[in-house]
N, C-alpha and C positions, 0 to 999 in steps of 0.2 A: 237237590238235597239227597245225600246218600242215606239209604235205609240199611242199618246194620242189624243183622239177625244172627242168632246163634242156634244151632240145631244139635239135638241130642238124639241119637238113634234109639236108645233104650235097650230093652232086652227082648228075647224071643223073636217074634215076628217084626219087632220094631225096625230093624234095618231095612226090611223090604218095604214097610210102610213109608219110612223116611225117604227111601229112594224115589218112590212114586210121588210123594209130596214135593220133594225138591225138583223133580222133573217139571211139575206144574209151575212151581215158583220160578224156575229158570226160564221156562217158556214165556210166562207173563212178563218177567223182567226184560226179556229180549223184545217181545212184541209191543210192550207198552213203554219201553225205555224208562223203567222205574228206578234204575241205579241202586239195586239191591246187592249188598255184599253179605255173604253167608260164611260164617266160621262154624266149625264142628268141634265137639268135644265129647268126653265120656261121662255118663252117669249110669247108675244101676250096677248090675253085677259085673260088667266089664270094668267099671271104675273100682269096684270092690276088689277084684282080682289084681288090678294094677296098683291101686293107691291105698288099699286097706279100708276104704270108706266108699259109700255109694255116691257121695257128692262131696267134693273138696271145698274148702273155704275159697280157694282161687276161682273155682267154677261159679260159686255164688257171687263173688265180686265181679267177675267177668259178665255174668248175666245182668247185673245191675247197670252195666255200662252200655248195653245194646238197646235198640228200639223194640225188639221183640224176640221171643223164644219159641222155637218149634220143638216140642217134646214128644218123642215116640213112647210107646207103652213101656212101663218099667215093671219088672217082675217083683213079686213079694216073697219069693222063695227064701227061706231062712237057711243059713249054712252054719253048721256047728261042727268043729273038728273034722272037716272034710265031708260031712254028711249033709245032704239037702233034706229039709223037712217040708 
């Protein structure tokens, strides 16, 4: 049985944390023959820059279709007219 996961790097140190986390998941997947499939997508400030929102309706729908979610830290920085608060 395939285990479908979706991973979101998040913001700030999130990509570094996610890289280490996925290294462990990939190792366990290989060593224990777990049949894990991982897709990645954007949330947080990177999604805000690309999509105008921190999480899109499509991401929410995609997240409902998988067996698990791995979420990195997400920033709470506010942006207003190009300024960060």
